[in-house]
All heavy atoms as a GROMACS GRO file, in nm:
protein
  617
    1MET      N    1  13.726  10.625  13.183
    1MET     CA    2  13.764  10.551  13.299
    1MET      C    3  13.912  10.515  13.292
    1MET      O    4  13.961  10.475  13.189
    1MET     CB    5  13.679  10.426  13.307
    1MET     CG    6  13.672  10.372  13.445
    1MET     SD    7  13.516  10.289  13.472
    1MET     CE    8  13.490  10.329  13.636
    2SER      N    9  13.982  10.527  13.403
    2SER     CA   10  14.125  10.500  13.409
    2SER      C   11  14.151  10.350  13.424
    2SER      O   12  14.078  10.278  13.490
    2SER     CB   13  14.185  10.574  13.529
    2SER     OG   14  14.319  10.539  13.545
    3ASN      N   15  14.259  10.303  13.359
    3ASN     CA   16  14.298  10.163  13.370
    3ASN      C   17  14.388  10.138  13.490
    3ASN      O   18  14.423  10.024  13.518
    3ASN     CB   19  14.372  10.119  13.243
    3ASN     CG   20  14.279  10.113  13.124
    3ASN    OD1   21  14.158  10.093  13.139
    3ASN    ND2   22  14.334  10.130  13.005
    4GLN      N   23  14.427  10.244  13.561
    4GLN     CA   24  14.513  10.229  13.678
    4GLN      C   25  14.431  10.182  13.797
    4GLN      O   26  14.318  10.226  13.817
    4GLN     CB   27  14.581  10.360  13.711
    4GLN     CG   28  14.676  10.407  13.603
    4GLN     CD   29  14.739  10.540  13.640
    4GLN    OE1   30  14.710  10.596  13.745
    4GLN    NE2   31  14.823  10.590  13.553
    5PRO      N   32  14.490  10.090  13.878
    5PRO     CA   33  14.417  10.046  13.997
    5PRO      C   34  14.401  10.159  14.097
    5PRO      O   35  14.486  10.246  14.106
    5PRO     CB   36  14.504   9.934  14.054
    5PRO     CG   37  14.640   9.957  13.998
    5PRO     CD   38  14.620  10.028  13.866
    6SER      N   39  14.293  10.156  14.168
    6SER     CA   40  14.265  10.257  14.269
    6SER      C   41  14.352  10.231  14.393
    6SER      O   42  14.361  10.119  14.441
    6SER     CB   43  14.118  10.251  14.308
    6SER     OG   44  14.094  10.327  14.422
    7THR      N   45  14.418  10.336  14.442
    7THR     CA   46  14.496  10.325  14.565
    7THR      C   47  14.409  10.377  14.678
    7THR      O   48  14.364  10.490  14.675
    7THR     CB   49  14.625  10.408  14.556
    7THR    OG1   50  14.700  10.363  14.443
    7THR    CG2   51  14.708  10.394  14.680
    8ARG      N   52  14.388  10.293  14.776
    8ARG     CA   53  14.306  10.332  14.890
    8ARG      C   54  14.397  10.362  15.008
    8ARG      O   55  14.486  10.285  15.039
    8ARG     CB   56  14.208  10.221  14.925
    8ARG     CG   57  14.108  10.198  14.813
    8ARG     CD   58  14.009  10.093  14.852
    8ARG     NE   59  13.940  10.126  14.973
    8ARG     CZ   60  13.814  10.165  14.982
    8ARG    NH1   61  13.743  10.173  14.873
    8ARG    NH2   62  13.759  10.194  15.097
    9PHE      N   63  14.375  10.473  15.070
    9PHE     CA   64  14.454  10.513  15.186
    9PHE      C   65  14.368  10.501  15.310
    9PHE      O   66  14.251  10.538  15.310
    9PHE     CB   67  14.502  10.658  15.172
    9PHE     CG   68  14.600  10.676  15.060
    9PHE    CD1   69  14.561  10.733  14.941
    9PHE    CD2   70  14.731  10.635  15.075
    9PHE    CE1   71  14.651  10.750  14.838
    9PHE    CE2   72  14.822  10.651  14.973
    9PHE     CZ   73  14.783  10.708  14.854
   10ARG      N   74  14.429  10.450  15.415
   10ARG     CA   75  14.360  10.439  15.542
   10ARG      C   76  14.441  10.515  15.645
   10ARG      O   77  14.563  10.500  15.654
   10ARG     CB   78  14.349  10.292  15.583
   10ARG     CG   79  14.272  10.273  15.710
   10ARG     CD   80  14.239  10.127  15.733
   10ARG     NE   81  14.181  10.115  15.864
   10ARG     CZ   82  14.210  10.020  15.950
   10ARG    NH1   83  14.292   9.923  15.916
   10ARG    NH2   84  14.156  10.017  16.069
   11ILE      N   85  14.375  10.597  15.722
   11ILE     CA   86  14.441  10.675  15.825
   11ILE      C   87  14.418  10.607  15.960
   11ILE      O   88  14.304  10.578  15.997
   11ILE     CB   89  14.389  10.820  15.829
   11ILE    CG1   90  14.423  10.891  15.698
   11ILE    CG2   91  14.447  10.895  15.948
   11ILE    CD1   92  14.370  11.032  15.687
   12LEU      N   93  14.529  10.580  16.028
   12LEU     CA   94  14.522  10.520  16.161
   12LEU      C   95  14.530  10.630  16.265
   12LEU      O   96  14.615  10.719  16.255
   12LEU     CB   97  14.639  10.422  16.182
   12LEU     CG   98  14.650  10.307  16.084
   12LEU    CD1   99  14.776  10.226  16.114
   12LEU    CD2  100  14.527  10.220  16.089
   13ARG      N  101  14.445  10.624  16.364
   13ARG     CA  102  14.448  10.723  16.471
   13ARG      C  103  14.565  10.693  16.564
   13ARG      O  104  14.619  10.584  16.568
   13ARG     CB  105  14.316  10.720  16.549
   13ARG     CG  106  14.192  10.748  16.464
   13ARG     CD  107  14.196  10.884  16.398
   13ARG     NE  108  14.176  10.989  16.494
   13ARG     CZ  109  14.067  11.062  16.502
   13ARG    NH1  110  13.969  11.045  16.418
   13ARG    NH2  111  14.056  11.154  16.594
   14ARG      N  112  14.607  10.795  16.635
   14ARG     CA  113  14.723  10.788  16.722
   14ARG      C  114  14.721  10.667  16.817
   14ARG      O  115  14.821  10.594  16.824
   14ARG     CB  116  14.738  10.919  16.801
   14ARG     CG  117  14.858  10.921  16.894
   14ARG     CD  118  14.857  11.042  16.986
   14ARG     NE  119  14.730  11.072  17.047
   14ARG     CZ  120  14.680  11.009  17.154
   14ARG    NH1  121  14.746  10.912  17.210
   14ARG    NH2  122  14.564  11.044  17.204
   15PRO      N  123  14.612  10.640  16.889
   15PRO     CA  124  14.613  10.526  16.981
   15PRO      C  125  14.639  10.391  16.910
   15PRO      O  126  14.704  10.303  16.966
   15PRO     CB  127  14.474  10.528  17.045
   15PRO     CG  128  14.429  10.670  17.032
   15PRO     CD  129  14.487  10.718  16.902
   16THR      N  130  14.591  10.378  16.788
   16THR     CA  131  14.612  10.254  16.712
   16THR      C  132  14.759  10.237  16.678
   16THR      O  133  14.814  10.128  16.689
   16THR     CB  134  14.527  10.256  16.584
   16THR    OG1  135  14.390  10.273  16.620
   16THR    CG2  136  14.543  10.128  16.505
   17VAL      N  137  14.825  10.347  16.640
   17VAL     CA  138  14.967  10.343  16.606
   17VAL      C  139  15.049  10.314  16.732
   17VAL      O  140  15.142  10.232  16.730
   17VAL     CB  141  15.012  10.475  16.540
   17VAL    CG1  142  15.162  10.477  16.519
   17VAL    CG2  143  14.939  10.494  16.409
   18GLU      N  144  15.013  10.376  16.843
   18GLU     CA  145  15.082  10.350  16.969
   18GLU      C  146  15.075  10.202  17.005
   18GLU      O  147  15.176  10.142  17.044
   18GLU     CB  148  15.020  10.433  17.082
   18GLU     CG  149  15.045  10.582  17.068
   18GLU     CD  150  14.961  10.664  17.163
   18GLU    OE1  151  14.890  10.606  17.250
   18GLU    OE2  152  14.964  10.787  17.152
   19LYS      N  153  14.957  10.146  16.991
   19LYS     CA  154  14.939  10.005  17.026
   19LYS      C  155  15.018   9.914  16.930
   19LYS      O  156  15.082   9.818  16.974
   19LYS     CB  157  14.790   9.969  17.020
   19LYS     CG  158  14.760   9.830  17.070
   19LYS     CD  159  14.610   9.806  17.078
   19LYS     CE  160  14.583   9.666  17.130
   19LYS     NZ  161  14.440   9.640  17.142
   20ALA      N  162  15.017   9.946  16.802
   20ALA     CA  163  15.089   9.865  16.703
   20ALA      C  164  15.240   9.865  16.730
   20ALA      O  165  15.307   9.764  16.709
   20ALA     CB  166  15.061   9.916  16.562
   21LEU      N  167  15.292   9.979  16.777
   21LEU     CA  168  15.435   9.992  16.801
   21LEU      C  169  15.473   9.961  16.946
   21LEU      O  170  15.592   9.949  16.978
   21LEU     CB  171  15.483  10.132  16.765
   21LEU     CG  172  15.471  10.170  16.618
   21LEU    CD1  173  15.506  10.317  16.597
   21LEU    CD2  174  15.559  10.082  16.532
   22GLY      N  175  15.375   9.951  17.032
   22GLY     CA  176  15.401   9.924  17.173
   22GLY      C  177  15.468  10.040  17.244
   22GLY      O  178  15.556  10.021  17.329
   23ILE      N  179  15.428  10.163  17.208
   23ILE     CA  180  15.485  10.283  17.268
   23ILE      C  181  15.374  10.375  17.317
   23ILE      O  182  15.258  10.358  17.282
   23ILE     CB  183  15.575  10.360  17.166
   23ILE    CG1  184  15.494  10.404  17.043
   23ILE    CG2  185  15.695  10.275  17.125
   23ILE    CD1  186  15.571  10.491  16.945
   24GLY      N  187  15.412  10.472  17.397
   24GLY     CA  188  15.317  10.569  17.449
   24GLY      C  189  15.311  10.695  17.363
   24GLY      O  190  15.389  10.713  17.269
   25ARG      N  191  15.220  10.783  17.400
   25ARG     CA  192  15.198  10.906  17.324
   25ARG      C  193  15.322  10.994  17.320
   25ARG      O  194  15.361  11.043  17.214
   25ARG     CB  195  15.080  10.983  17.382
   25ARG     CG  196  15.052  11.112  17.306
   25ARG     CD  197  14.931  11.183  17.357
   25ARG     NE  198  14.950  11.221  17.498
   25ARG     CZ  199  14.860  11.279  17.572
   25ARG    NH1  200  14.741  11.306  17.523
   25ARG    NH2  201  14.884  11.311  17.697
   26SER      N  202  15.386  11.013  17.434
   26SER     CA  203  15.502  11.102  17.435
   26SER      C  204  15.616  11.046  17.351
   26SER      O  205  15.687  11.121  17.282
   26SER     CB  206  15.549  11.130  17.578
   26SER     OG  207  15.588  11.010  17.641
   27THR      N  208  15.634  10.914  17.352
   27THR     CA  209  15.737  10.852  17.269
   27THR      C  210  15.704  10.870  17.122
   27THR      O  211  15.792  10.902  17.041
   27THR     CB  212  15.752  10.702  17.303
   27THR    OG1  213  15.785  10.689  17.441
   27THR    CG2  214  15.858  10.636  17.218
   28LEU      N  215  15.578  10.853  17.086
   28LEU     CA  216  15.535  10.870  16.948
   28LEU      C  217  15.568  11.011  16.899
   28LEU      O  218  15.624  11.028  16.791
   28LEU     CB  219  15.385  10.844  16.935
   28LEU     CG  220  15.326  10.856  16.795
   28LEU    CD1  221  15.374  10.740  16.708
   28LEU    CD2  222  15.175  10.855  16.802
   29TYR      N  223  15.539  11.111  16.979
   29TYR     CA  224  15.568  11.248  16.940
   29TYR      C  225  15.719  11.274  16.940
   29TYR      O  226  15.769  11.351  16.858
   29TYR     CB  227  15.494  11.348  17.029
   29TYR     CG  228  15.347  11.353  17.000
   29TYR    CD1  229  15.252  11.330  17.098
   29TYR    CD2  230  15.301  11.380  16.871
   29TYR    CE1  231  15.116  11.335  17.070
   29TYR    CE2  232  15.165  11.385  16.841
   29TYR     CZ  233  15.074  11.363  16.941
   29TYR     OH  234  14.940  11.366  16.914
   30SER      N  235  15.793  11.210  17.030
   30SER     CA  236  15.939  11.226  17.033
   30SER      C  237  16.003  11.173  16.906
   30SER      O  238  16.103  11.228  16.858
   30SER     CB  239  15.998  11.154  17.154
   30SER     OG  240  15.959  11.216  17.273
   31TYR      N  241  15.948  11.066  16.851
   31TYR     CA  242  16.002  11.009  16.728
   31TYR      C  243  16.000  11.110  16.613
   31TYR      O  244  16.085  11.108  16.527
   31TYR     CB  245  15.922  10.886  16.685
   31TYR     CG  246  15.951  10.759  16.762
   31TYR    CD1  247  16.040  10.755  16.868
   31TYR    CD2  248  15.888  10.641  16.727
   31TYR    CE1  249  16.065  10.637  16.936
   31TYR    CE2  250  15.913  10.522  16.795
   31TYR     CZ  251  16.002  10.521  16.900
   31TYR     OH  252  16.027  10.405  16.966
   32GLY      N  253  15.903  11.199  16.614
   32GLY     CA  254  15.890  11.297  16.506
   32GLY      C  255  15.947  11.434  16.537
   32GLY      O  256  15.941  11.524  16.454
   33ASP      N  257  16.006  11.452  16.655
   33ASP     CA  258  16.057  11.583  16.697
   33ASP      C  259  16.209  11.589  16.681
   33ASP      O  260  16.282  11.524  16.757
   33ASP     CB  261  16.020  11.608  16.843
   33ASP     CG  262  16.065  11.744  16.894
   33ASP    OD1  263  16.122  11.823  16.817
   33ASP    OD2  264  16.041  11.770  17.014
   34PRO      N  265  16.259  11.668  16.586
   34PRO     CA  266  16.404  11.677  16.563
   34PRO      C  267  16.484  11.722  16.687
   34PRO      O  268  16.602  11.697  16.697
   34PRO     CB  269  16.418  11.779  16.451
   34PRO     CG  270  16.285  11.786  16.387
   34PRO     CD  271  16.184  11.751  16.493
   35LYS      N  272  16.418  11.788  16.782
   35LYS     CA  273  16.486  11.834  16.903
   35LYS      C  274  16.497  11.725  17.009
   35LYS      O  275  16.567  11.742  17.109
   35LYS     CB  276  16.411  11.954  16.962
   35LYS     CG  277  16.409  12.074  16.869
   35LYS     CD  278  16.325  12.184  16.928
   35LYS     CE  279  16.310  12.298  16.828
   35LYS     NZ  280  16.217  12.400  16.876
   36SER      N  281  16.429  11.612  16.989
   36SER     CA  282  16.427  11.504  17.087
   36SER      C  283  16.545  11.409  17.069
   36SER      O  284  16.589  11.383  16.957
   36SER     CB  285  16.296  11.425  17.073
   36SER     OG  286  16.301  11.308  17.151
   37SER      N  287  16.591  11.353  17.180
   37SER     CA  288  16.697  11.252  17.172
   37SER      C  289  16.644  11.122  17.112
   37SER      O  290  16.723  11.037  17.070
   37SER     CB  291  16.754  11.225  17.312
   37SER     OG  292  16.653  11.173  17.396
   38GLN      N  293  16.511  11.106  17.107
   38GLN     CA  294  16.450  10.987  17.049
   38GLN      C  295  16.406  11.007  16.903
   38GLN      O  296  16.340  10.922  16.846
   38GLN     CB  297  16.327  10.945  17.131
   38GLN     CG  298  16.362  10.898  17.271
   38GLN     CD  299  16.238  10.858  17.347
   38GLN    OE1  300  16.136  10.928  17.346
   38GLN    NE2  301  16.245  10.744  17.413
   39PHE      N  302  16.445  11.119  16.844
   39PHE     CA  303  16.405  11.151  16.707
   39PHE      C  304  16.446  11.040  16.610
   39PHE      O  305  16.557  10.990  16.614
   39PHE     CB  306  16.469  11.283  16.664
   39PHE     CG  307  16.443  11.321  16.521
   39PHE    CD1  308  16.315  11.342  16.475
   39PHE    CD2  309  16.548  11.335  16.432
   39PHE    CE1  310  16.290  11.378  16.343
   39PHE    CE2  311  16.526  11.371  16.300
   39PHE     CZ  312  16.396  11.392  16.255
   40LYS      N  313  16.352  11.001  16.524
   40LYS     CA  314  16.376  10.902  16.421
   40LYS      C  315  16.339  10.966  16.287
   40LYS      O  316  16.221  10.978  16.255
   40LYS     CB  317  16.292  10.777  16.446
   40LYS     CG  318  16.326  10.709  16.578
   40LYS     CD  319  16.258  10.577  16.590
   40LYS     CE  320  16.291  10.509  16.720
   40LYS     NZ  321  16.429  10.471  16.734
   41PRO      N  322  16.440  11.007  16.209
   41PRO     CA  323  16.411  11.078  16.084
   41PRO      C  324  16.331  10.996  15.984
   41PRO      O  325  16.264  11.053  15.897
   41PRO     CB  326  16.549  11.114  16.030
   41PRO     CG  327  16.647  11.036  16.107
   41PRO     CD  328  16.582  10.993  16.234
   42ASP      N  329  16.335  10.864  15.996
   42ASP     CA  330  16.262  10.779  15.902
   42ASP      C  331  16.120  10.748  15.949
   42ASP      O  332  16.045  10.679  15.881
   42ASP     CB  333  16.339  10.649  15.877
   42ASP     CG  334  16.366  10.571  16.005
   42ASP    OD1  335  16.370  10.632  16.114
   42ASP    OD2  336  16.386  10.449  15.996
   43PHE      N  337  16.081  10.802  16.064
   43PHE     CA  338  15.946  10.776  16.115
   43PHE      C  339  15.844  10.855  16.035
   43PHE      O  340  15.866  10.972  16.002
   43PHE     CB  341  15.936  10.813  16.263
   43PHE     CG  342  15.812  10.762  16.328
   43PHE    CD1  343  15.797  10.628  16.357
   43PHE    CD2  344  15.707  10.848  16.357
   43PHE    CE1  345  15.681  10.580  16.415
   43PHE    CE2  346  15.591  10.801  16.415
   43PHE     CZ  347  15.578  10.666  16.444
   44PRO      N  348  15.732  10.792  16.000
   44PRO     CA  349  15.628  10.861  15.920
   44PRO      C  350  15.576  10.987  15.988
   44PRO      O  351  15.558  10.991  16.109
   44PRO     CB  352  15.516  10.757  15.908
   44PRO     CG  353  15.583  10.626  15.931
   44PRO     CD  354  15.694  10.653  16.027
   45ARG      N  355  15.551  11.088  15.907
   45ARG     CA  356  15.496  11.213  15.959
   45ARG      C  357  15.346  11.201  15.975
   45ARG      O  358  15.279  11.136  15.895
   45ARG     CB  359  15.530  11.326  15.864
   45ARG     CG  360  15.682  11.348  15.857
   45ARG     CD  361  15.717  11.468  15.780
   45ARG     NE  362  15.651  11.584  15.844
   45ARG     CZ  363  15.660  11.706  15.798
   45ARG    NH1  364  15.729  11.732  15.690
   45ARG    NH2  365  15.599  11.805  15.858
   46PRO      N  366  15.291  11.264  16.078
   46PRO     CA  367  15.147  11.256  16.099
   46PRO      C  368  15.068  11.339  15.999
   46PRO      O  369  15.121  11.431  15.936
   46PRO     CB  370  15.129  11.312  16.240
   46PRO     CG  371  15.247  11.399  16.262
   46PRO     CD  372  15.359  11.340  16.181
   47VAL      N  373  14.942  11.305  15.986
   47VAL     CA  374  14.846  11.379  15.904
   47VAL      C  375  14.754  11.452  16.001
   47VAL      O  376  14.700  11.391  16.094
   47VAL     CB  377  14.763  11.281  15.816
   47VAL    CG1  378  14.656  11.354  15.739
   47VAL    CG2  379  14.854  11.202  15.725
   48ARG      N  380  14.737  11.580  15.984
   48ARG     CA  381  14.649  11.658  16.072
   48ARG      C  382  14.503  11.630  16.040
   48ARG      O  383  14.462  11.631  15.925
   48ARG     CB  384  14.676  11.807  16.057
   48ARG     CG  385  14.812  11.848  16.102
   48ARG     CD  386  14.812  11.869  16.252
   48ARG     NE  387  14.950  11.891  16.295
   48ARG     CZ  388  14.996  11.853  16.412
   48ARG    NH1  389  14.917  11.794  16.499
   48ARG    NH2  390  15.119  11.875  16.446
   49LEU      N  391  14.428  11.602  16.145
   49LEU     CA  392  14.284  11.576  16.132
   49LEU      C  393  14.209  11.668  16.226
   49LEU      O  394  14.161  11.627  16.330
   49LEU     CB  395  14.253  11.429  16.169
   49LEU     CG  396  14.328  11.323  16.090
   49LEU    CD1  397  14.308  11.186  16.154
   49LEU    CD2  398  14.278  11.321  15.947
   50GLY      N  399  14.203  11.794  16.190
   50GLY     CA  400  14.140  11.891  16.279
   50GLY      C  401  14.224  11.907  16.404
   50GLY      O  402  14.340  11.944  16.397
   51GLY      N  403  14.170  11.872  16.519
   51GLY     CA  404  14.243  11.883  16.646
   51GLY      C  405  14.321  11.760  16.684
   51GLY      O  406  14.380  11.754  16.790
   52SER      N  407  14.322  11.660  16.599
   52SER     CA  408  14.396  11.538  16.629
   52SER      C  409  14.487  11.501  16.512
   52SER      O  410  14.492  11.572  16.413
   52SER     CB  411  14.299  11.423  16.660
   52SER     OG  412  14.220  11.394  16.547
   53VAL      N  413  14.559  11.392  16.526
   53VAL     CA  414  14.647  11.348  16.418
   53VAL      C  415  14.621  11.201  16.388
   53VAL      O  416  14.568  11.126  16.469
   53VAL     CB  417  14.796  11.367  16.451
   53VAL    CG1  418  14.830  11.512  16.471
   53VAL    CG2  419  14.838  11.284  16.570
   54GLY      N  420  14.661  11.162  16.269
   54GLY     CA  421  14.656  11.023  16.227
   54GLY      C  422  14.781  10.994  16.146
   54GLY      O  423  14.861  11.083  16.117
   55PHE      N  424  14.798  10.869  16.111
   55PHE     CA  425  14.913  10.827  16.032
   55PHE      C  426  14.863  10.739  15.919
   55PHE      O  427  14.768  10.662  15.936
   55PHE     CB  428  15.011  10.749  16.119
   55PHE     CG  429  15.074  10.833  16.227
   55PHE    CD1  430  15.009  10.855  16.347
   55PHE    CD2  431  15.198  10.890  16.208
   55PHE    CE1  432  15.067  10.932  16.446
   55PHE    CE2  433  15.256  10.968  16.306
   55PHE     CZ  434  15.190  10.989  16.426
   56LEU      N  435  14.928  10.750  15.803
   56LEU     CA  436  14.889  10.665  15.691
   56LEU      C  437  14.930  10.522  15.721
   56LEU      O  438  15.046  10.494  15.754
   56LEU     CB  439  14.953  10.715  15.562
   56LEU     CG  440  14.906  10.852  15.515
   56LEU    CD1  441  14.985  10.897  15.393
   56LEU    CD2  442  14.758  10.849  15.482
   57GLU      N  443  14.834  10.432  15.709
   57GLU     CA  444  14.856  10.293  15.746
   57GLU      C  445  14.974  10.231  15.670
   57GLU      O  446  15.058  10.164  15.729
   57GLU     CB  447  14.729  10.211  15.719
   57GLU     CG  448  14.742  10.066  15.756
   57GLU     CD  449  14.613   9.990  15.732
   57GLU    OE1  450  14.550  10.010  15.625
   57GLU    OE2  451  14.576   9.911  15.819
   58HIS      N  452  14.982  10.256  15.540
   58HIS     CA  453  15.090  10.194  15.462
   58HIS      C  454  15.228  10.247  15.504
   58HIS      O  455  15.326  10.174  15.499
   58HIS     CB  456  15.066  10.210  15.311
   58HIS     CG  457  15.086  10.348  15.259
   58HIS    ND1  458  14.989  10.445  15.265
   58HIS    CD2  459  15.194  10.405  15.201
   58HIS    CE1  460  15.035  10.556  15.212
   58HIS    NE2  461  15.160  10.535  15.172
   59GLU      N  462  15.236  10.371  15.550
   59GLU     CA  463  15.364  10.424  15.596
   59GLU      C  464  15.407  10.360  15.728
   59GLU      O  465  15.525  10.329  15.748
   59GLU     CB  466  15.357  10.576  15.611
   59GLU     CG  467  15.346  10.649  15.479
   59GLU     CD  468  15.341  10.799  15.493
   59GLU    OE1  469  15.333  10.852  15.606
   59GLU    OE2  470  15.344  10.866  15.388
   60ILE      N  471  15.311  10.337  15.816
   60ILE     CA  472  15.341  10.269  15.943
   60ILE      C  473  15.384  10.125  15.915
   60ILE      O  474  15.480  10.074  15.974
   60ILE     CB  475  15.221  10.274  16.040
   60ILE    CG1  476  15.190  10.420  16.080
   60ILE    CG2  477  15.245  10.187  16.162
   60ILE    CD1  478  15.303  10.491  16.154
   61GLU      N  479  15.314  10.058  15.823
   61GLU     CA  480  15.350   9.921  15.788
   61GLU      C  481  15.491   9.915  15.730
   61GLU      O  482  15.569   9.825  15.764
   61GLU     CB  483  15.249   9.864  15.688
   61GLU     CG  484  15.114   9.834  15.749
   61GLU     CD  485  15.010   9.792  15.647
   61GLU    OE1  486  15.037   9.798  15.524
   61GLU    OE2  487  14.900   9.755  15.690
   62GLU      N  488  15.527  10.011  15.644
   62GLU     CA  489  15.662  10.015  15.586
   62GLU      C  490  15.767  10.040  15.694
   62GLU      O  491  15.876   9.983  15.690
   62GLU     CB  492  15.671  10.121  15.477
   62GLU     CG  493  15.598  10.083  15.350
   62GLU     CD  494  15.652   9.957  15.285
   62GLU    OE1  495  15.776   9.942  15.276
   62GLU    OE2  496  15.570   9.872  15.245
   63TYR      N  497  15.735  10.125  15.790
   63TYR     CA  498  15.827  10.152  15.900
   63TYR      C  499  15.852  10.024  15.980
   63TYR      O  500  15.967   9.992  16.012
   63TYR     CB  501  15.771  10.263  15.990
   63TYR     CG  502  15.861  10.294  16.107
   63TYR    CD1  503  15.976  10.370  16.089
   63TYR    CD2  504  15.831  10.247  16.234
   63TYR    CE1  505  16.060  10.398  16.196
   63TYR    CE2  506  15.914  10.275  16.341
   63TYR     CZ  507  16.028  10.350  16.321
   63TYR     OH  508  16.112  10.376  16.427
   64ILE      N  509  15.746   9.951  16.011
   64ILE     CA  510  15.760   9.826  16.086
   64ILE      C  511  15.839   9.724  16.005
   64ILE      O  512  15.926   9.654  16.058
   64ILE     CB  513  15.622   9.772  16.127
   64ILE    CG1  514  15.557   9.866  16.229
   64ILE    CG2  515  15.633   9.630  16.183
   64ILE    CD1  516  15.412   9.836  16.261
   65LYS      N  517  15.814   9.716  15.875
   65LYS     CA  518  15.892   9.625  15.789
   65LYS      C  519  16.040   9.661  15.793
   65LYS      O  520  16.126   9.573  15.796
   65LYS     CB  521  15.840   9.629  15.645
   65LYS     CG  522  15.709   9.558  15.626
   65LYS     CD  523  15.663   9.571  15.482
   65LYS     CE  524  15.523   9.519  15.464
   65LYS     NZ  525  15.473   9.540  15.326
   66GLY      N  526  16.070   9.790  15.793
   66GLY     CA  527  16.208   9.836  15.802
   66GLY      C  528  16.274   9.793  15.932
   66GLY      O  529  16.390   9.753  15.935
   67LEU      N  530  16.198   9.800  16.043
   67LEU     CA  531  16.250   9.754  16.172
   67LEU      C  532  16.279   9.604  16.167
   67LEU      O  533  16.382   9.559  16.219
   67LEU     CB  534  16.149   9.783  16.284
   67LEU     CG  535  16.122   9.929  16.316
   67LEU    CD1  536  16.011   9.940  16.420
   67LEU    CD2  537  16.249   9.998  16.366
   68MET      N  538  16.191   9.530  16.103
   68MET     CA  539  16.211   9.385  16.092
   68MET      C  540  16.334   9.354  16.006
   68MET      O  541  16.413   9.265  16.041
   68MET     CB  542  16.086   9.320  16.033
   68MET     CG  543  15.967   9.326  16.126
   68MET     SD  544  15.807   9.283  16.052
   68MET     CE  545  15.841   9.137  15.963
   69GLN      N  546  16.350   9.426  15.897
   69GLN     CA  547  16.466   9.403  15.810
   69GLN      C  548  16.595   9.438  15.880
   69GLN      O  549  16.696   9.368  15.866
   69GLN     CB  550  16.451   9.482  15.680
   69GLN     CG  551  16.342   9.428  15.591
   69GLN     CD  552  16.310   9.520  15.474
   69GLN    OE1  553  16.354   9.634  15.468
   69GLN    NE2  554  16.233   9.469  15.379
   70ALA      N  555  16.594   9.545  15.958
   70ALA     CA  556  16.713   9.585  16.034
   70ALA      C  557  16.748   9.476  16.136
   70ALA      O  558  16.864   9.444  16.155
   70ALA     CB  559  16.690   9.719  16.102
   71ARG      N  560  16.648   9.421  16.198
   71ARG     CA  561  16.669   9.314  16.296
   71ARG      C  562  16.730   9.192  16.229
   71ARG      O  563  16.824   9.133  16.279
   71ARG     CB  564  16.537   9.277  16.362
   71ARG     CG  565  16.550   9.161  16.461
   71ARG     CD  566  16.419   9.104  16.500
   71ARG     NE  567  16.356   9.044  16.381
   71ARG     CZ  568  16.236   8.994  16.381
   71ARG    NH1  569  16.161   9.002  16.487
   71ARG    NH2  570  16.186   8.941  16.272
   72GLU      N  571  16.678   9.156  16.113
   72GLU     CA  572  16.728   9.039  16.041
   72GLU      C  573  16.871   9.062  15.994
   72GLU      O  574  16.952   8.970  15.996
   72GLU     CB  575  16.637   9.008  15.923
   72GLU     CG  576  16.501   8.956  15.966
   72GLU     CD  577  16.401   8.948  15.853
   72GLU    OE1  578  16.438   8.976  15.737
   72GLU    OE2  579  16.285   8.914  15.881
   73GLY      N  580  16.904   9.184  15.954
   73GLY     CA  581  17.040   9.216  15.911
   73GLY      C  582  17.140   9.202  16.025
   73GLY      O  583  17.250   9.152  16.006
   74VAL      N  584  17.100   9.240  16.144
   74VAL     CA  585  17.187   9.230  16.262
   74VAL      C  586  17.202   9.084  16.301
   74VAL      O  587  17.310   9.039  16.337
   74VAL     CB  588  17.129   9.312  16.379
   74VAL    CG1  589  17.206   9.286  16.507
   74VAL    CG2  590  17.132   9.460  16.344
   75ALA      N  591  17.095   9.007  16.291
   75ALA     CA  592  17.099   8.866  16.334
   75ALA      C  593  17.187   8.781  16.243
   75ALA      O  594  17.241   8.680  16.285
   75ALA     CB  595  16.957   8.809  16.336
   76ARG      N  596  17.206   8.821  16.119
   76ARG     CA  597  17.285   8.742  16.024
   76ARG      C  598  17.434   8.765  16.038
   76ARG      O  599  17.513   8.694  15.981
   76ARG     CB  600  17.241   8.774  15.882
   76ARG     CG  601  17.103   8.724  15.852
   76ARG     CD  602  17.066   8.752  15.710
   76ARG     NE  603  16.929   8.708  15.687
   76ARG     CZ  604  16.863   8.736  15.578
   76ARG    NH1  605  16.917   8.807  15.482
   76ARG    NH2  606  16.739   8.694  15.562
   77ARG      N  607  17.475   8.866  16.110
   77ARG     CA  608  17.619   8.897  16.120
   77ARG      C  609  17.691   8.799  16.206
   77ARG      O  610  17.652   8.732  16.289
   77ARG     CB  611  17.638   9.038  16.177
   77ARG     CG  612  17.597   9.140  16.077
   77ARG     CD  613  17.626   9.276  16.129
   77ARG     NE  614  17.578   9.374  16.031
   77ARG     CZ  615  17.573   9.500  16.052
   77ARG    NH1  616  17.613   9.551  16.165
   77ARG    NH2  617  17.530   9.581  15.960
   0.00000   0.00000   0.00000
């Protein structure tokens, strides 16, 4: 038996991520498309789930934390 703690991953479906970020489907896909003017290179990449996609919960949480930190950095100037 391993002494390392178990890491549990949770996959969030697209509508859940859209709701958490307050964006629509096309915006979500634009964030991940290098050809889009809305491309965000730091945005988490989706996980393919057959005919649909999901996102790793911890990556979305880290992305949101990054947005919060960026906001706080701007507010302190």
